[in-house]
KOLTI-545521 format. One record per residue: residue number from 1; x, y, z of N, C-alpha, C in turn; residue in three letters. Coordinates in steps of 0.02 Angstrom, whole numbers. Example, Ala and Ser with C-alpha at 12.3 -4.5 7.8 and 13.67 -1.06 7.14 Angstrom:
2
+-----+--------+--------+--------+--------+--------+--------+--------+--------+--------+---------+
| num |    n.X |    n.Y |    n.Z |   ca.X |   ca.Y |   ca.Z |    c.X |    c.Y |    c.Z | residuo |
+-----+--------+--------+--------+--------+--------+--------+--------+--------+--------+---------+
|   1 |    660 |   -284 |    390 |    615 |   -225 |    390 |    660 |   -165 |    390 |     ALA |
|   2 |    642 |   -112 |    354 |    684 |    -53 |    357 |    645 |      2 |    394 |     SER |
+-----+--------+--------+--------+--------+--------+--------+--------+--------+--------+---------+
This chain:
86
+-----+--------+--------+--------+--------+--------+--------+--------+--------+--------+---------+
| num |    n.X |    n.Y |    n.Z |   ca.X |   ca.Y |   ca.Z |    c.X |    c.Y |    c.Z | residuo |
+-----+--------+--------+--------+--------+--------+--------+--------+--------+--------+---------+
|   1 |   6256 |   3531 |   6050 |   6275 |   3573 |   5977 |   6216 |   3608 |   5951 |     UNK |
|   2 |   6244 |   3676 |   5939 |   6182 |   3700 |   5882 |   6246 |   3720 |   5815 |     UNK |
|   3 |   6194 |   3695 |   5763 |   6232 |   3725 |   5704 |   6204 |   3751 |   5667 |     UNK |
|   4 |   6240 |   3814 |   5643 |   6215 |   3873 |   5607 |   6184 |   3853 |   5543 |     UNK |
|   5 |   6127 |   3898 |   5516 |   6083 |   3883 |   5454 |   6148 |   3877 |   5403 |     UNK |
|   6 |   6110 |   3838 |   5356 |   6146 |   3823 |   5288 |   6162 |   3875 |   5263 |     UNK |
|   7 |   6121 |   3941 |   5251 |   6150 |   3986 |   5214 |   6129 |   4057 |   5250 |     UNK |
|   8 |   6164 |   4101 |   5241 |   6141 |   4181 |   5280 |   6151 |   4230 |   5224 |     UNK |
|   9 |   6097 |   4263 |   5223 |   6100 |   4312 |   5180 |   6079 |   4389 |   5210 |     UNK |
|  10 |   6125 |   4430 |   5212 |   6107 |   4510 |   5243 |   6070 |   4523 |   5194 |     UNK |
|  11 |   6016 |   4566 |   5233 |   5971 |   4609 |   5182 |   5960 |   4683 |   5216 |     UNK |
|  12 |   5940 |   4725 |   5201 |   5922 |   4776 |   5210 |   5835 |   4813 |   5226 |     UNK |
|  13 |   5808 |   4766 |   5202 |   5737 |   4775 |   5194 |   5704 |   4716 |   5253 |     UNK |
|  14 |   5650 |   4734 |   5279 |   5610 |   4691 |   5314 |   5573 |   4640 |   5278 |     UNK |
|  15 |   5544 |   4631 |   5213 |   5511 |   4606 |   5169 |   5566 |   4585 |   5121 |     UNK |
|  16 |   5563 |   4507 |   5119 |   5618 |   4464 |   5096 |   5575 |   4419 |   5030 |     UNK |
|  17 |   5627 |   4387 |   4989 |   5583 |   4340 |   4957 |   5657 |   4280 |   4956 |     UNK |
|  18 |   5620 |   4225 |   4950 |   5671 |   4158 |   4924 |   5636 |   4120 |   4880 |     UNK |
|  19 |   5692 |   4094 |   4835 |   5653 |   4046 |   4788 |   5707 |   3964 |   4804 |     UNK |
|  20 |   5755 |   3967 |   4836 |   5792 |   3940 |   4851 |   5853 |   3910 |   4793 |     UNK |
|  21 |   5843 |   3968 |   4749 |   5899 |   3960 |   4709 |   5920 |   4031 |   4659 |     UNK |
|  22 |   5912 |   4082 |   4709 |   5940 |   4146 |   4672 |   5996 |   4149 |   4671 |     UNK |
|  23 |   6058 |   4128 |   4713 |   6115 |   4131 |   4707 |   6147 |   4087 |   4647 |     UNK |
|  24 |   6103 |   4028 |   4620 |   6136 |   3990 |   4574 |   6110 |   3998 |   4499 |     UNK |
|  25 |   6102 |   4054 |   4498 |   6058 |   4090 |   4441 |   6101 |   4096 |   4370 |     UNK |
|  26 |   6148 |   4053 |   4360 |   6195 |   4072 |   4299 |   6191 |   4012 |   4253 |     UNK |
|  27 |   6226 |   4030 |   4178 |   6247 |   3998 |   4143 |   6199 |   3973 |   4073 |     UNK |
|  28 |   6214 |   3961 |   4039 |   6195 |   3963 |   3967 |   6134 |   3905 |   3982 |     UNK |
|  29 |   6135 |   3851 |   4016 |   6092 |   3807 |   4029 |   6049 |   3803 |   4099 |     UNK |
|  30 |   6032 |   3873 |   4111 |   5993 |   3888 |   4153 |   5924 |   3864 |   4166 |     UNK |
|  31 |   5891 |   3802 |   4208 |   5824 |   3797 |   4199 |   5804 |   3803 |   4276 |     UNK |
|  32 |   5747 |   3837 |   4259 |   5722 |   3867 |   4345 |   5676 |   3827 |   4367 |     UNK |
|  33 |   5641 |   3798 |   4314 |   5588 |   3700 |   4352 |   5624 |   3692 |   4372 |     UNK |
|  34 |   5699 |   3671 |   4373 |   5736 |   3603 |   4398 |   5777 |   3634 |   4474 |     UNK |
|  35 |   5760 |   3705 |   4480 |   5807 |   3705 |   4542 |   5743 |   3762 |   4576 |     UNK |
|  36 |   5778 |   3750 |   4657 |   5748 |   3779 |   4716 |   5674 |   3752 |   4721 |     UNK |
|  37 |   5647 |   3825 |   4748 |   5557 |   3798 |   4770 |   5510 |   3836 |   4767 |     UNK |
|  38 |   5463 |   3852 |   4782 |   5400 |   3898 |   4765 |   5447 |   3968 |   4794 |     UNK |
|  39 |   5431 |   4024 |   4751 |   5438 |   4081 |   4770 |   5388 |   4111 |   4813 |     UNK |
|  40 |   5415 |   4125 |   4900 |   5390 |   4154 |   4940 |   5426 |   4224 |   4968 |     UNK |
|  41 |   5370 |   4251 |   5009 |   5391 |   4323 |   5038 |   5380 |   4298 |   5111 |     UNK |
|  42 |   5439 |   4353 |   5156 |   5441 |   4324 |   5218 |   5452 |   4395 |   5258 |     UNK |
|  43 |   5435 |   4403 |   5319 |   5438 |   4465 |   5335 |   5480 |   4456 |   5409 |     UNK |
|  44 |   5541 |   4498 |   5413 |   5562 |   4506 |   5465 |   5541 |   4542 |   5535 |     UNK |
|  45 |   5554 |   4520 |   5587 |   5509 |   4550 |   5630 |   5566 |   4575 |   5700 |     UNK |
|  46 |   5541 |   4592 |   5751 |   5573 |   4622 |   5791 |   5650 |   4568 |   5816 |     UNK |
|  47 |   5647 |   4496 |   5800 |   5698 |   4463 |   5801 |   5763 |   4482 |   5760 |     UNK |
|  48 |   5749 |   4511 |   5720 |   5802 |   4535 |   5677 |   5823 |   4481 |   5619 |     UNK |
|  49 |   5784 |   4436 |   5610 |   5806 |   4377 |   5552 |   5750 |   4340 |   5547 |     UNK |
|  50 |   5749 |   4310 |   5482 |   5692 |   4254 |   5466 |   5722 |   4204 |   5434 |     UNK |
|  51 |   5690 |   4124 |   5450 |   5704 |   4068 |   5394 |   5686 |   4064 |   5350 |     UNK |
|  52 |   5697 |   4028 |   5294 |   5636 |   4017 |   5245 |   5620 |   3934 |   5241 |     UNK |
|  53 |   5557 |   3927 |   5254 |   5531 |   3877 |   5276 |   5550 |   3788 |   5230 |     UNK |
|  54 |   5571 |   3811 |   5184 |   5572 |   3777 |   5112 |   5653 |   3747 |   5137 |     UNK |
|  55 |   5706 |   3811 |   5106 |   5778 |   3788 |   5116 |   5821 |   3809 |   5187 |     UNK |
|  56 |   5798 |   3827 |   5235 |   5827 |   3842 |   5296 |   5877 |   3908 |   5268 |     UNK |
|  57 |   5869 |   3949 |   5228 |   5912 |   4014 |   5219 |   5887 |   4059 |   5265 |     UNK |
|  58 |   5945 |   4086 |   5306 |   5910 |   4146 |   5357 |   5939 |   4211 |   5341 |     UNK |
|  59 |   5882 |   4232 |   5335 |   5888 |   4326 |   5305 |   5905 |   4346 |   5377 |     UNK |
|  60 |   5952 |   4395 |   5376 |   5961 |   4435 |   5434 |   5975 |   4516 |   5416 |     UNK |
|  61 |   5943 |   4555 |   5440 |   5921 |   4627 |   5430 |   5995 |   4660 |   5453 |     UNK |
|  62 |   6029 |   4690 |   5420 |   6076 |   4715 |   5419 |   6084 |   4790 |   5481 |     UNK |
|  63 |   6102 |   4805 |   5532 |   6088 |   4841 |   5570 |   6043 |   4824 |   5637 |     UNK |
|  64 |   6002 |   4773 |   5613 |   5943 |   4719 |   5677 |   5983 |   4703 |   5733 |     UNK |
|  65 |   5938 |   4662 |   5769 |   5977 |   4640 |   5830 |   5995 |   4558 |   5816 |     UNK |
|  66 |   5994 |   4540 |   5773 |   6034 |   4478 |   5751 |   6097 |   4497 |   5709 |     UNK |
|  67 |   6103 |   4547 |   5683 |   6167 |   4569 |   5644 |   6227 |   4553 |   5693 |     UNK |
|  68 |   6287 |   4527 |   5659 |   6344 |   4532 |   5711 |   6345 |   4472 |   5744 |     UNK |
|  69 |   6279 |   4434 |   5775 |   6272 |   4380 |   5824 |   6289 |   4327 |   5788 |     UNK |
|  70 |   6330 |   4272 |   5853 |   6337 |   4214 |   5804 |   6283 |   4173 |   5803 |     UNK |
|  71 |   6265 |   4162 |   5720 |   6219 |   4134 |   5712 |   6187 |   4063 |   5719 |     UNK |
|  72 |   6240 |   4012 |   5755 |   6240 |   3953 |   5764 |   6195 |   3974 |   5832 |     UNK |
|  73 |   6208 |   4006 |   5876 |   6179 |   4024 |   5945 |   6103 |   4050 |   5943 |     UNK |
|  74 |   6064 |   4063 |   5896 |   6004 |   4088 |   5881 |   5957 |   4037 |   5871 |     UNK |
|  75 |   5902 |   4033 |   5897 |   5856 |   3960 |   5892 |   5815 |   3994 |   5835 |     UNK |
|  76 |   5794 |   3941 |   5803 |   5743 |   3957 |   5750 |   5679 |   3989 |   5789 |     UNK |
|  77 |   5656 |   4035 |   5738 |   5594 |   4072 |   5771 |   5549 |   4015 |   5791 |     UNK |
|  78 |   5523 |   3958 |   5734 |   5491 |   3925 |   5748 |   5482 |   3877 |   5815 |     UNK |
|  79 |   5545 |   3872 |   5840 |   5564 |   3821 |   5895 |   5567 |   3886 |   5969 |     UNK |
|  80 |   5532 |   3946 |   5956 |   5528 |   3985 |   6017 |   5586 |   4034 |   6039 |     UNK |
|  81 |   5617 |   4058 |   5985 |   5668 |   4117 |   6016 |   5640 |   4167 |   6037 |     UNK |
|  82 |   5682 |   4185 |   6069 |   5671 |   4265 |   6112 |   5687 |   4327 |   6073 |     UNK |
|  83 |   5664 |   4352 |   6069 |   5670 |   4434 |   6024 |   5728 |   4455 |   6067 |     UNK |
|  84 |   5737 |   4455 |   6133 |   5773 |   4483 |   6167 |   5838 |   4443 |   6177 |     UNK |
|  85 |   5872 |   4407 |   6139 |   5913 |   4367 |   6134 |   5987 |   4416 |   6165 |     UNK |
|  86 |   6005 |   4478 |   6148 |   6061 |   4489 |   6160 |   6060 |   4507 |   6230 |     UNK |
+-----+--------+--------+--------+--------+--------+--------+--------+--------+--------+---------+
């Protein structure tokens, strides 16, 4: 049984960044040092998605080959995912 990634974010550009805390940055007591991970930049390739190596958030390119696909059926790219999965 394959589990979907913990979070999926649809994006419109191939170059994205992740810090693990983007969606929880609210409130008067926000303390960035206590949340997330180092900010990293990721590039979406022919697979149409990329996973963050720190928090496993998946970024899916809108209109790309992985858009509209059951994310639990896609392998992690590091595990040898085939770009021709459709």
